[in-house]
C-alpha positions in Angstrom: 0.2 0.7 -0.2 1.2 2.7 -0.6 0.0 7.3 -0.2 -0.6 7.0 -4.1 -2.9 4.7 -4.3 -6.8 4.8 -3.9 -7.4 2.6 -1.1 -4.7 4.6 1.2 -6.7 7.4 0.2 -10.4 6.1 0.8 -10.4 3.3 2.5 -7.6 3.0 4.8 -6.8 6.9 5.7 -10.3 7.3 6.8 -10.8 3.7 9.2 -7.8 5.2 10.9 -8.7 9.0 11.4 -12.5 8.3 12.5 -10.8 5.0 14.5 -8.4 7.5 16.0 -10.7 9.9 16.4 -13.6 8.0 17.8 -11.4 5.6 20.0 -9.5 8.8 21.7 -13.0 9.9 23.2 -13.0 7.5 25.7 -9.0 6.4 26.6 -6.1 8.2 24.7 -3.8 4.8 25.0 -6.9 3.1 23.1 -6.3 5.4 21.0 -2.5 4.7 19.8 -3.0 1.6 19.8 -4.9 1.4 17.1 -2.2 3.6 15.7 -0.1 1.0 16.8 -2.4 -1.2 14.9 -3.2 0.9 11.7 1.2 0.9 11.2 2.2 -2.2 11.9 -0.9 -3.4 9.1 0.2 -0.2 6.6 4.0 -1.7 6.6 2.6 -5.3 6.3 0.9 -4.5 2.9 3.7 -4.2 1.6 5.0 -7.5 2.4 3.9 -9.6 5.4 6.7 -11.4 6.1 8.7 -7.4 7.0 7.0 -7.3 10.2 9.3 -9.9 12.0 12.0 -8.1 11.1 10.7 -4.7 12.6 9.5 -5.8 14.7 12.8 -7.5 16.7 14.0 -4.7 15.7 11.5 -2.8 18.0 11.8 -5.2 21.1 15.2 -5.1 21.1 16.4 -1.3 20.9 13.3 -0.6 23.6 15.2 -2.9 25.7 18.6 -1.7 25.0 17.6 1.5 25.4 15.4 0.4 29.1 19.6 -1.0 30.2 20.9 2.0 29.1 18.7 4.4 31.1 19.5 1.6 34.2 21.7 1.9 37.2 24.5 -1.0 35.5 28.3 -1.6 36.4 29.0 -1.5 33.2 29.4 2.3 31.4 26.6 3.9 29.7 29.1 4.2 26.6 29.9 0.7 26.2 26.2 -0.1 26.7 25.5 2.2 24.0 28.4 0.3 21.5 26.5 -3.2 21.9 23.1 -1.6 21.0 24.5 0.9 17.7 26.1 -2.4 17.2 22.6 -4.7 17.1 21.2 -2.1 14.8 24.5 -1.9 12.5 24.8 -6.3 12.3 20.6 -5.7 11.2 20.7 -3.6 8.8 24.3 -4.4 7.8 23.2 -8.3 6.7 20.2 -7.7 5.0 21.0 -4.5 3.0 24.4 -5.0 3.0 25.6 -8.6 2.5 25.4 -9.5 -1.1 27.1 -6.2 -1.4 30.4 -7.4 0.0 30.2 -10.5 -0.7 30.3 -9.7 -4.5 33.3 -6.6 -3.6 34.9 -9.6 -1.8 34.5 -11.7 -4.4 35.3 -8.7 -7.7 38.4 -8.1 -5.7 39.8 -11.3 -5.0 38.5 -13.8 -7.9 36.3 -15.9 -5.8 32.5 -17.3 -6.2 31.0 -16.9 -3.0 27.0 -17.8 -2.7 25.3 -14.7 -2.5 22.7 -14.9 0.1 18.9 -14.8 -0.4 17.6 -11.7 1.9 14.2 -10.1 1.3 15.4 -6.2 2.4 12.6 -5.1 4.7 11.2 -2.2 3.0 12.4 2.1 5.4 14.9 -0.4 6.8 17.6 2.6 6.8 14.6 4.8 8.2 13.7 2.8 11.5 17.2 1.5 12.0 18.3 4.5 11.9 15.4 6.7 13.7 16.1 4.3 16.7 19.9 4.7 16.6 18.8 8.8 17.2 16.9 7.9 20.5 19.3 4.8 22.1 22.1 8.0 21.4 20.1 10.6 22.8 19.8 8.3 26.2 23.3 7.3 26.5 23.5 11.4 26.4 21.1 12.5 29.4 17.8 13.8 26.9 16.0 10.8 27.8 14.4 9.7 31.2 11.8 6.8 31.0 10.6 6.2 27.7 7.0 3.6 27.5 7.1 0.7 25.7 3.8 1.5 23.9 4.4 4.9 22.5 8.3 3.4 21.9 6.5 1.0 19.8 4.5 3.3 18.0 7.6 6.1 17.1 9.3 3.7 15.4 6.3 2.2 13.7 4.8 5.7 12.6 3.3 5.1 9.5 3.4 8.1 7.5 7.5 8.2 8.4 7.5 4.5 8.2 8.4 3.9 4.4 10.4 6.7 3.6 11.3 9.3 6.3 11.5 11.8 7.9 14.1 10.5 9.8 12.6 12.1 13.8 14.3 12.1 16.2 11.9 11.6 20.4 11.6 15.2 21.6 9.6 15.6 18.0 7.5 12.6 18.0 7.5 11.7 21.7 5.9 14.2 23.9 2.5 14.7 20.9 1.5 10.9 21.9 1.5 12.4 25.9 -0.9 15.1 25.2 -3.5 13.2 24.6 -5.4 16.8 24.2 -4.0 17.0 20.8 -6.1 13.8 20.9 -9.3 15.9 18.6 -10.5 16.0 14.7 -10.4 19.8 14.2 -11.3 22.1 11.3 -8.1 23.9 11.6 -6.1 19.9 10.9 -8.2 18.5 8.4 -8.4 21.7 5.9 -4.6 22.1 6.9 -3.5 18.3 6.5 -5.5 17.5 3.7 -4.6 20.4 1.5 -0.7 19.1 2.1 -1.0 15.7 1.7 -3.2 16.0 -2.2 -0.2 19.2 -3.0 2.1 16.4 -2.2 0.0 13.9 -4.1 0.4 16.7 -6.9 4.2 16.3 -6.8 4.1 12.7 -7.2 1.5 12.3 -9.8 1.2 15.3 -11.4 5.0 16.0 -11.6 7.5 13.6 -11.2 5.9 10.4 -12.9 5.9 12.5 -15.7 9.4 13.7 -15.8 10.7 10.3 -15.2 8.8 9.8 -18.3 10.6 12.3 -19.6 13.6 10.7 -18.8 14.0 7.2 -20.2 14.0 8.2 -23.8 16.8 10.9 -23.1 19.0 8.8 -21.4 18.2 4.9 -22.6 20.8 5.0 -25.1 24.6 4.0 -24.1 26.0 6.6 -25.0 24.0 9.2 -24.2 25.0 12.6 -26.8 25.3 15.9 -25.2 21.7 17.5 -25.5 20.4 14.0 -24.3 22.6 13.7 -21.4 22.4 17.4 -20.1 18.1 17.2 -20.3 17.8 13.7 -19.6 19.5 14.7 -15.4 18.0 17.7 -15.8 14.8 15.8 -15.6 16.5 13.2 -13.5 17.0 16.3 -11.2 13.5 17.4 -10.5 11.4 14.3 -10.7 14.2 13.2 -7.7 13.3 16.0 -6.4 9.7 16.0 -6.4 8.8 12.5 -6.3 10.9 12.6 -2.7 9.6 15.9 -1.3 5.8 14.3 -2.4 6.1 12.0 -0.4 7.4 13.8 2.6 5.0 16.1 2.0 2.2 13.6 2.6 3.6 11.9 5.9 3.3 16.0 7.1 -0.9 16.0 5.6 -0.7 12.8 6.8 0.0 13.7 10.2 -1.6 16.7 10.3 -4.5 15.0 8.8 -4.0 13.0 12.9 -3.3 15.6 15.0 0.6 15.2 15.0 3.2 16.8 13.8 6.3 16.2 11.8 9.1 18.3 10.7 9.3 19.3 7.5 12.3 18.0 4.9 12.5 20.3 2.0 12.9 23.6 1.8 13.9 24.4 -2.3 17.2 22.1 -2.1 17.9 24.0 -6.1 17.7 26.6 -4.3 21.1 26.7 -2.8 24.1 29.0 -2.7 26.3 26.5 -1.6 26.3 22.5 -0.7 26.2 22.9 2.3 23.6 25.1 2.6 21.9 22.0 0.2 22.2 19.5 2.9 20.7 22.2 5.1 17.3 21.7 2.8 17.8 18.4 1.4 16.7 15.5 3.0 16.7 18.2 6.3 16.6 15.1 8.3 19.2 13.2 7.3 21.4 15.7 7.1 20.8 16.6 11.0 21.4 13.3 11.9 24.9 12.7 9.7 25.3 16.2 11.8 24.6 15.7 14.8 25.2 11.6 15.5 28.5 11.1 13.4 30.2 13.8 12.3 30.6 16.0 15.9 31.0 12.1 16.8 33.8 12.0 13.9 35.9 15.1 16.2 33.6 17.7 13.5 36.4 20.3 13.2 37.7 20.9 16.9 40.7 19.2 15.6 41.7 21.3 12.8 41.2 22.3 9.0 42.8 18.4 8.0 40.4 17.1 11.1 37.5 18.8 9.6 38.0 17.4 5.9 38.6 13.4 7.1 36.1 14.1 8.5 34.1 15.4 6.1 34.6 12.8 3.7 33.6 10.3 6.6 30.9 11.3 6.8 29.4 12.1 3.6 31.5 9.1 1.4 28.9 6.6 4.7 26.2 8.4 3.8 25.9 8.2 0.3 26.5 3.7 1.5 23.3 4.5 3.3 21.0 5.6 0.3 22.4 2.1 -1.0 24.5 -0.8 -1.2 26.6 0.2 -4.1 29.3 1.8 -4.3 27.6 3.8 -7.0 26.5 5.6 -4.1 29.8 5.6 -2.1 30.8 8.0 -5.0 27.8 10.1 -5.3 28.7 11.0 -1.3 32.3 11.5 -1.6 31.7 13.3 -5.0 29.0 15.5 -1.6 32.5 15.5 0.6 34.5 17.1 -1.4 32.6 19.3 -2.1 32.7 20.4 1.5 36.0 20.2 1.2 36.1 22.3 -0.9 33.4 25.3 -0.6 35.6 25.3 3.1 38.7 25.1 2.1 37.7 28.5 -0.4 35.7 30.7 2.9 39.2 29.4 5.1 41.1 31.5 2.0 38.7 34.5 2.2 38.7 34.7 5.9 40.1 37.9 5.7 37.9 39.6 2.5 35.1 41.3 2.7 31.7 38.4 3.5 29.0 40.1 2.5 28.4 38.3 -0.8 27.2 40.6 -3.6 23.7 39.6 -6.1 26.2 38.2 -8.8 28.2 35.7 -6.3 25.2 34.4 -5.0 23.8 33.5 -8.4 26.5 32.2 -9.3 26.9 30.2 -5.9 23.5 29.3 -7.3 23.8 28.2 -10.4 27.1 26.8 -9.3 26.4 24.0 -6.9 22.6 23.2 -8.6 25.4 21.8 -11.7 27.5 20.2 -8.9 24.7 18.4 -7.2 23.3 17.4 -11.1 27.3 15.4 -11.8 26.8 13.9 -8.7 22.8 12.6 -9.4 24.5 11.0 -12.2 26.1 8.3 -10.3 22.6 8.1 -8.4 20.4 7.5 -10.4 23.4 4.8 -12.2 22.8 0.9 -11.6 26.6 1.0 -12.4 29.5 2.6 -12.5 30.0 2.1 -16.3 26.9 3.4 -17.1 27.7 6.8 -15.2 30.6 7.5 -16.6 28.9 6.8 -19.5 26.1 9.9 -19.5 29.2 11.7 -17.9 31.3 11.6 -21.4 27.8 12.6 -22.6 27.6 15.8 -20.6 31.2 16.3 -21.8 30.6 16.2 -25.7 32.4 13.2 -26.4 29.9 11.2 -27.6 29.1 14.1 -30.3 26.0 16.8 -29.9 23.4 16.0 -32.6 19.4 17.2 -31.9 16.9 16.5 -28.9 13.9 14.1 -30.9 12.8 12.1 -28.5 11.6 14.6 -26.9 8.0 15.8 -27.5 6.5 19.6 -27.0 4.7 17.9 -23.3 7.7 17.1 -22.5 9.2 20.9 -23.5 7.2 22.2 -21.2 7.0 19.9 -17.9 10.7 20.3 -17.6 10.5 23.9 -18.0 7.3 23.9 -15.5 8.8 21.9 -13.5 12.1 24.2 -13.6 10.4 26.5 -12.7 8.6 25.5 -9.7 12.1 24.4 -8.3 13.9 27.3 -8.8 11.2 30.4 -7.9 7.4 29.2 -6.8 7.7 29.5 -2.7 7.6 25.4 -2.0 5.4 23.8 0.7 6.7 25.4 3.9 6.5 28.8 2.6 2.7 28.6 0.9 1.1 26.4 4.1 3.3 26.8 7.3 4.6 29.3 7.4 2.3 31.4 9.6 2.4 28.3 11.9 3.5 29.9 15.3 5.6 26.1 15.6 7.5 26.2 12.1 10.8 26.3 12.8 12.5 29.9 12.2 14.7 29.9 9.3 13.6 28.0 7.5 11.2 30.2 5.3 13.2 32.5 3.0 10.5 35.1 1.4 10.1 33.1 -2.4 10.1 35.6 -5.5 6.3 35.2 -5.6 3.7 35.3 -2.1 0.9 32.4 -2.2 0.2 32.1 1.0 -3.0 29.5 2.3 -5.8 30.5 3.9 -9.2 28.3 4.8 -11.9 30.0 1.7 -13.7 28.8 -1.6 -10.1 30.4 -3.1 -8.3 27.4 -2.3 -10.7 25.0 -1.8 -10.8 25.9 -5.4 -7.5 24.7 -6.1 -7.2 21.9 -3.7 -9.9 20.3 -5.1 -8.7 21.2 -9.2 -5.2 19.4 -8.3 -6.8 16.2 -6.6 -9.0 16.0 -9.5 -6.2 15.6 -11.8 -4.2 13.4 -9.2 -7.2 11.3 -9.9 -7.4 11.1 -13.0 -3.6 9.7 -13.5 -3.0 7.7 -10.4 -2.9 4.6 -12.3 -0.2 5.2 -13.7 1.8 5.9 -11.3 5.0 4.4 -10.1 7.1 3.9 -7.0 8.2 6.6 -4.6 12.4 6.2 -5.7 13.5 6.7 -1.9 11.4 4.0 -0.9 14.5 1.3 -1.8 16.4 2.4 1.0 
């Protein structure tokens, strides 16, 4: 079951909401138990064989959290290391076992057989979410945690497939506050509007862009224009697909009365690579910074240590996305970008730090081009395919007119670029007036379009929903569901 399906929209979601709010009138614990059962049913609908892995992970991590919080003769740091080792072994077995076997066979010429493994969907997300809880418990940020709340937090269905990676303080306090367990017109209107706009990103922009990408990059050796246009289509598609899912997750949660953090903030408007990672997959960026980069030492031991830690963090962040050397190269490229950026900043310390309009514009263009080049490896099934596309982008395969792109494709590329680079994003449209929206995440766009309940926005949301229903049969899977 996926968010962009008729069973979810017209069966699962209404039943879950109705049951939750009806049970909340009797008991908040019954309502949370209903939400837990719904989350497990949603996850099991992908494949019932995933459930034992998720449940085992939740149970062991809850015991590990209690163990870390309890008095013991073993140091907390030692107990945390044991708990994290369990999570990494679980993730490593299901996600990376065959990758390491193939790499070993290629390096040594051995013929070790591959393991027949069923990769649980979203395993990276629920594993990292629970690791964050364990680290916070070790550092004293958690005093106690209820088993029912922990189970729901780790399996919460809006985030379980493709994030965001939640921290305990972003959701667990809301489970303890039963005053929010009631349906309000404001939450319903805002939640449904955000969900439908996210659905529109997925069905009306991302999926058609996917159909545009493949003909352009289908040849083994794409020409110059085909390679650049194909990667532009993929770059836009990836953003609208993933941010569309994040919007739907935020919308569903808001409909239930819960608030989860935004995960995107117009990343292609970034003026440098650091800015990009503060806008793209924000929850993963924060996790890598807080729990990996800082733990490695950050920049506390000088510039060389900073560069080393940046590279290690981004290499591991790349490997987190998938068991392939293409993801490692993708992460390494972003690590290199960050090192170059910080090196350039250190050289310019004695010069004016106030950027001009021209330098900001140049930074946006350069950052976007660097990100697009890195996406070549993110998209490619192997390194040879990535190098073929890069050769095309460098003009090594020649230049020829683009004949495989119909006028609809050109219009879609133009519209996607305008929306990504110029128009206000979901946060600026729907959440700018929300007092709990984090400060600094909603810079003023060139075009203002603040949402408010009323006829005009009701018609706009209804039109988007109608168009989505007309295109729902052509929907593709979420790209990030595989991670």
